[in-house]
C-alpha atoms as one frame of an Amber mdcrd trajectory, in Angstrom:
protein
   7.114 159.821  75.901   7.547 156.182  74.900   4.215 155.206  76.424   2.450
 158.085  74.673   3.793 156.752  71.371   2.403 153.314  72.158  -1.035 154.729
  73.056  -1.033 156.677  69.815  -0.474 153.486  67.838  -3.651 151.948  69.178
  -5.979 154.895  68.627  -8.966 154.186  66.437  -8.918 155.570  62.952  -7.471
 154.996  59.521  -4.347 157.086  59.980  -1.138 155.332  59.037   1.601 155.074
  61.619   4.556 157.341  61.068   8.078 155.950  61.118   8.652 156.625  64.821
   5.343 155.040  65.804   5.958 152.019  63.596   9.407 151.560  65.116   7.948
 151.783  68.619   5.296 149.226  67.731   7.842 146.694  66.484  10.142 147.356
  69.432   7.613 146.912  72.221   5.611 144.189  70.512   8.849 142.254  69.973
   9.720 142.564  73.664   6.231 141.399  74.632   6.294 138.457  72.232   9.764
 137.395  73.349   8.518 137.414  76.928   5.615 135.153  75.953   7.925 132.902
  73.935  10.228 132.604  76.961   7.325 131.309  79.048   6.168 128.982  76.265
   9.622 127.507  75.600  10.303 127.095  79.313   7.107 125.087  79.677   7.578
 123.128  76.438  11.203 122.079  76.982  11.223 121.838  80.779  11.816 118.086
  80.645  14.843 118.499  78.397  16.926 119.349  81.449  18.861 116.322  82.615
  20.759 116.115  85.925  24.382 115.021  86.146  25.239 116.149  82.636  27.749
 118.809  81.525  26.244 121.438  83.823  26.865 119.144  86.785  30.366 118.144
  85.680  31.668 121.522  84.551  29.859 124.299  86.410  27.609 123.346  89.308
  29.952 120.680  90.707  33.026 122.961  90.765  30.928 125.854  92.145  29.479
 123.593  94.848  32.951 122.506  95.923  34.229 126.083  95.760  31.643 127.482
  98.203  32.593 124.680 100.589  36.225 125.727 100.518  37.346 122.747  98.417
  39.217 122.553  95.136  36.755 123.261  92.294  38.764 121.110  89.891  39.055
 118.049  92.140  35.538 116.785  91.514  36.173 113.084  92.186  34.074 113.212
  95.370  31.030 114.098  93.252  31.470 111.075  90.952  31.271 113.096  87.731
  31.081 111.506  84.306  33.745 113.896  83.022  36.473 116.012  84.667  35.927
 119.753  84.996  37.720 121.575  82.180  35.874 124.866  81.698  38.190 127.765
  82.430  38.060 129.371  85.898  36.309 132.555  84.736  33.023 130.668  84.341
  33.288 129.028  87.755  34.278 132.265  89.475  31.571 134.332  87.797  28.778
 131.825  88.418  29.995 130.483  91.765  26.740 131.520  93.576  25.080 128.574
  91.787  26.992 126.359  94.206  24.860 127.601  97.086  21.796 125.902  95.606
  20.885 122.303  94.913  21.871 120.944  91.513  18.228 120.672  90.473  17.383
 124.293  91.303  20.652 125.613  89.819  19.984 123.662  86.622  16.520 125.196
  86.339  17.993 128.674  86.775  20.625 127.924  84.138  17.975 126.656  81.718
  15.924 129.851  82.055  19.071 131.993  81.732  19.913 130.250  78.441  16.406
 130.881  77.099  16.605 134.563  78.028  20.047 134.821  76.412  18.672 133.512
  73.115  15.812 136.013  73.288  18.317 138.834  73.860  20.297 137.712  70.809
  17.105 137.525  68.704  16.153 141.033  69.778  19.481 142.767  69.203  20.747
 140.938  66.124  17.990 142.438  63.952  19.264 145.985  64.448  17.346 148.505
  62.372  15.515 145.696  60.551  13.554 144.687  63.622   9.944 143.699  62.941
   7.424 141.638  64.834   7.402 139.084  62.013  11.186 138.717  62.099  11.192
 138.412  65.881   8.621 135.613  65.990  10.119 133.725  63.049  13.710 133.928
  64.249  12.875 133.048  67.844  10.987 129.908  66.845  13.660 128.839  64.353
  16.329 129.310  67.033  14.568 127.426  69.779  13.792 124.486  67.497  17.334
 124.381  66.085  18.463 120.815  66.931  21.744 121.903  68.458  19.960 124.349
  70.770  17.840 121.471  72.080  21.017 119.444  72.616  22.547 122.429  74.404
  19.550 122.626  76.766  19.740 118.906  77.435  23.380 119.085  78.511  23.250
 122.418  80.319  26.076 123.722  78.162  27.841 127.115  78.106  28.038 127.947
  74.384  24.932 130.181  74.274  26.510 132.321  77.001  29.773 132.444  75.019
  27.845 133.519  71.919  26.105 136.412  73.689  29.262 137.516  75.521  31.276
 137.744  72.298  28.521 139.786  70.665  28.431 142.154  73.665  32.221 142.444
  73.605  32.082 143.634  70.001  29.215 146.019  70.781  30.999 147.664  73.705
  34.294 147.783  71.792  32.557 149.753  69.052  31.219 152.149  71.692  34.658
 152.588  73.268  33.617 150.997  76.549  36.696 148.840  76.663  36.424 147.533
  80.205  32.945 146.187  79.582  34.124 144.697  76.292  37.050 143.061  78.089
  34.726 141.734  80.794  32.478 139.925  78.336  35.415 138.668  76.284  37.077
 137.247  79.398  33.917 135.365  80.354  33.489 134.073  76.785  37.031 132.699
  76.854  35.929 130.182  79.467  35.675 128.046  76.327  38.651 129.549  74.461
  38.326 127.343  71.384  35.126 129.222  70.521  36.863 132.599  70.639  39.782
 132.054  68.254  38.418 134.058  65.307  36.666 136.561  67.577  39.897 137.412
  69.421  41.711 137.827  66.106  38.941 140.102  64.824  38.915 142.251  67.962
  42.700 142.536  67.669  42.269 143.816  64.115  39.702 146.343  65.331  41.850
 147.681  68.170  44.936 147.785  65.949  42.982 149.782  63.391  41.925 152.192
  66.119  45.113 152.601  68.197  47.829 150.393  66.702  49.795 147.862  68.755
  49.228 149.956  71.855  45.475 149.552  71.533  45.786 145.781  71.111  48.122
 145.536  74.096  45.932 147.579  76.433  42.776 145.711  75.490  44.588 142.409
  75.969  45.750 143.602  79.388  42.219 144.671  80.313  40.880 141.272  79.276
  43.568 139.509  81.320  42.775 141.604  84.393  39.051 140.903  84.037  39.803
 137.175  83.753  41.836 137.410  86.975  39.007 139.281  88.678  36.497 136.606
  87.676  38.875 133.925  88.961  39.307 135.721  92.292  36.705 133.546  94.126
  38.856 130.506  93.348  41.995 132.149  94.761  40.126 133.220  97.893  38.326
 129.953  98.597  41.029 127.481  97.546  44.309 129.143  96.518  45.917 125.866
  95.374  43.380 125.154  92.612  45.714 125.596  89.634  47.515 122.207  89.835
  44.135 120.453  90.091  42.980 122.371  87.009  45.980 121.156  85.009  45.429
 117.586  86.160  41.767 117.837  85.231  42.665 119.088  81.759  45.100 116.220
  81.271  42.493 113.697  82.431  39.946 114.857  79.864  38.882 112.136  77.459
  39.776 112.156  73.764  36.517 112.074  71.854  35.604 112.078  68.172  34.204
 115.552  67.592  32.766 117.210  64.459  35.585 119.649  63.715  37.113 119.621
  60.250  40.506 119.537  61.947  39.609 116.193  63.525  37.941 114.825  60.375
  40.810 115.759  58.066  43.502 114.422  60.394  41.723 111.098  60.748  41.127
 110.639  57.041  44.299 112.162  55.544  46.920 112.277  58.286  49.612 114.932
  57.796  48.021 116.132  54.570  44.771 116.643  56.458  46.560 118.836  58.970
  48.089 120.836  56.126  44.690 121.349  54.465  43.217 122.489  57.772  46.112
 124.926  58.274  45.420 126.422  54.833  41.742 126.721  55.747  42.659 128.506
  58.969  44.861 130.994  57.136  42.056 131.658  54.650  39.582 132.062  57.509
  41.835 134.609  59.199  42.196 136.453  55.896  38.436 136.591  55.379  37.954
 137.636  58.992  40.493 140.427  58.546  38.557 141.797  55.568  35.262 141.575
  57.444  36.600 143.475  60.456  38.103 146.124  58.178  34.880 146.689  56.221
  32.051 146.108  58.695  31.228 147.503  62.135  32.446 145.239  64.970  28.917
 144.084  65.867  28.445 142.745  62.308  31.968 141.409  61.821  31.603 139.482
  65.076  28.526 137.655  63.776  30.448 136.410  60.746  33.409 135.535  62.968
  31.204 133.327  65.130  30.008 131.468  62.054  33.517 131.052  60.644  34.677
 129.693  63.995  32.406 126.661  63.665  34.265 125.667  60.483  37.912 126.113
  61.454  38.258 125.810  65.217  40.221 122.638  66.022  37.926 121.568  68.853
  34.147 121.880  68.715  30.977 119.917  69.429  27.592 119.992  67.744  26.011
 122.021  70.570  28.650 124.677  69.908  27.080 125.146  66.479  24.652 127.551
  68.153  27.321 130.089  67.147  25.854 129.868  63.641  22.539 131.365  64.708
  23.390 135.099  65.056  24.697 135.524  61.501  21.858 133.402  60.140  19.310
 135.637  61.891  21.109 138.808  60.863  21.114 137.756  57.211  17.472 136.626
  57.318  16.363 139.978  58.721  18.089 141.902  55.922  17.280 140.044  52.724
  14.150 140.309  50.579  11.248 137.858  50.676  12.590 135.628  47.914  15.892
 135.179  49.721  14.059 134.679  52.998  12.127 131.836  51.397  15.358 130.322
  50.088  16.984 130.578  53.517  13.994 128.888  55.146  14.080 126.097  52.565
  17.793 125.475  53.062  17.326 125.618  56.835  14.576 123.009  56.569  16.831
 120.755  54.511  19.596 121.118  57.080  17.132 120.343  59.892  15.988 117.226
  58.042  19.590 116.153  57.486  20.382 116.582  61.190  17.319 114.540  62.095
  18.402 111.740  59.734  21.877 111.684  61.254  20.487 111.610  64.779  18.071
 108.801  63.900  20.803 106.516  62.566  21.756 103.585  64.741  25.127 104.215
  66.328  25.027 107.878  65.331  27.972 109.881  66.641  28.443 113.583  67.259
  31.199 113.628  64.654  28.625 112.929  61.946  27.378 116.528  62.154  30.610
 117.944  60.699  28.823 119.094  57.528  26.311 121.383  59.263  28.530 124.517
  59.550  29.656 124.168  55.930  26.061 123.885  54.747  24.699 126.782  56.791
  27.622 129.163  56.229  27.663 128.269  52.533  23.983 129.139  52.195  24.532
 132.445  53.989  27.446 133.371  51.736  25.214 132.566  48.755  22.085 134.380
  49.947  23.577 137.471  51.641  23.094 140.722  49.756  26.770 141.704  49.857
  26.477 144.822  47.712  23.786 146.473  49.783  25.303 145.118  52.987  28.587
 146.905  52.380  26.751 150.116  51.538  24.058 150.222  54.244  25.559 148.468
  57.260
């Protein structure tokens, strides 16, 4: 039936496409274009992959040791730049990467990240999916400076982003075990899930009270244990090494407002951040009460980049889903404004990066700028009515 609809769309004649045919055209043309964009981006950015970066330190190295029956968190024998600190769910879930060489595993990881972004681009549009939106959003995402940085390091934040979105989607569809599975994997970088976990708790409390929150928390915990099972089987004594690895992690200057405020204002900075966190939780509560989980999660991801106490510029990829969602739903004038403000942000990021002695902390303003523009441009009235 689907293929007959596609053939109908390409018949000669002046007949206009009906709504079903138009929807099928945008759906299948978007899938085709995203496939072509995947090939193009893979070819274009192939040289961005760098060996012995975060992927080596945090994922491949521990997985490689794990499949050899060694402690995944005692990576000293691999001479890493940094200790392994990603939570065990990521290592356990992706442990088959350890069977391959670092170079091949890195290439697989790079392609997986590209596909994950394409999946986000496809699903975030919802009922506003068009070929124009798909092409525009995909290109804007892949040329987002922090996405390029993410590719260069072989980071995990794109996977976290997609997993949190899928957790919200499956929660809304009452497929709690799947939702718990994706949430558990996302919590491999728990600092990126603070607002998301709070929002999901609000959702499950609204549905089934404290009992619903408890059972979903238990399901998430059990899924985290299941993902960590390869570590217990291969090297049961990994937990002390994990703690030592966490303690050995370096203290870096990172672009979180928590870090910025504490450095510049001391105790008062901590107090201001605490107030911001309370406000963020309050806003998140309202969003999860008014919007479907799949939409509330997008806003939660964006809010996280502002208030989480520990974040890096490559984690700012969490801003992309709500930016794309808003872009797909506003009129042409607001689209033009969003593109202009995006371009200004891109230029600002480029200026920061070009400065001599530039540091990752100097990108602290990016989440404030992008989330501020979204709050300004979003059509809140129609959003509340039509979402």
